[in-house]
C-alpha positions as a printed Julia matrix, in Angstrom:
88×3 Matrix{Float64}:
  10.75  -22.13   10.93
  10.41  -23.79    7.63
  12.2   -21.32    5.33
  11.49  -23.23    2.13
   7.81  -23.36    2.9
   7.77  -19.58    3.93
   9.21  -18.44    0.62
   7.02  -20.91   -1.38
   4.0   -19.42    0.19
   5.33  -15.88   -0.73
   5.94  -16.83   -4.32
   2.53  -18.61   -4.64
   0.76  -15.45   -3.39
   2.91  -13.12   -5.56
   1.95  -14.96   -8.67
  -1.74  -14.17   -8.08
  -1.15  -10.37   -7.53
  -0.9    -7.5    -9.97
   2.41   -5.53  -10.18
   1.16   -2.91   -7.66
  -1.28   -3.79   -4.97
  -3.14   -1.81   -2.29
  -2.7    -3.41    1.13
  -4.46   -2.7     4.47
  -2.41   -3.04    7.55
  -3.42   -5.1    10.52
  -2.99   -4.05   14.23
   0.03   -5.92   15.66
   1.09   -6.64   19.19
   4.17   -4.44   18.68
   2.0    -1.4    18.2
   1.21   -1.41   14.46
  -1.87    0.5    13.56
  -4.61   -1.37   11.72
  -6.56   -0.14    8.75
  -3.86    1.98    7.14
  -4.03    1.67    3.31
  -0.84    1.93    1.17
   0.24    0.83   -2.26
   3.05   -1.83   -2.43
   4.69   -3.83   -5.07
   3.51   -7.48   -5.46
   6.57   -8.84   -3.78
   6.29   -6.5    -0.7
   2.53   -7.17   -0.39
   3.01  -10.89   -0.6
   5.63  -10.75    2.19
   3.4    -8.49    4.37
   0.42  -10.75    3.98
   2.52  -14.0     4.65
   3.94  -12.24    7.85
   0.43  -11.39    9.05
   0.88   -7.69    9.16
  -1.4    -6.73    6.2
  -4.15   -7.96    4.03
  -5.02   -7.24    0.41
  -7.52   -4.32    0.33
 -10.84   -4.7    -1.37
 -11.52   -2.88   -4.57
 -13.55   -0.24   -2.92
 -10.7     0.44   -0.45
  -8.24    0.59   -3.34
 -10.5     3.24   -5.17
 -10.49    5.38   -2.03
  -6.65    5.46   -1.75
  -6.44    6.3    -5.46
  -8.8     9.26   -5.02
  -6.88   10.39   -1.96
  -3.56   10.31   -3.79
  -5.07   12.31   -6.74
  -6.35   14.93   -4.33
  -2.94   15.25   -2.75
  -1.34   15.63   -6.09
  -3.62   18.34   -7.18
  -3.15   20.25   -3.86
   0.59   19.95   -4.26
   0.46   21.29   -7.81
  -1.79   24.18   -6.82
   0.52   24.99   -3.91
   3.47   25.15   -6.34
   1.54   27.36   -8.73
   0.69   29.78   -5.97
   4.34   29.94   -4.86
   5.46   30.73   -8.41
   2.75   33.32   -8.81
   3.38   34.98   -5.47
   7.22   35.11   -6.0
   6.82   36.89   -9.37
């Protein structure tokens, strides 16, 4: 394996990405599930794309993960409020 080329490819891709990026996993032979969205730093995202285990998510997919995270945050906040109210 050409390590210099590998890391050059990662750095080149990393320069084109924002600080945080939404990636979509690809199914792998080792059992990795495809289509799972997650947020990653540009360094991690570049490595995942170069390794062939993920791709950069579209803008529409990135919006959907942002909405889901906000909903989870609201439900956690509401659950915490209910616990405080019920314990009083």
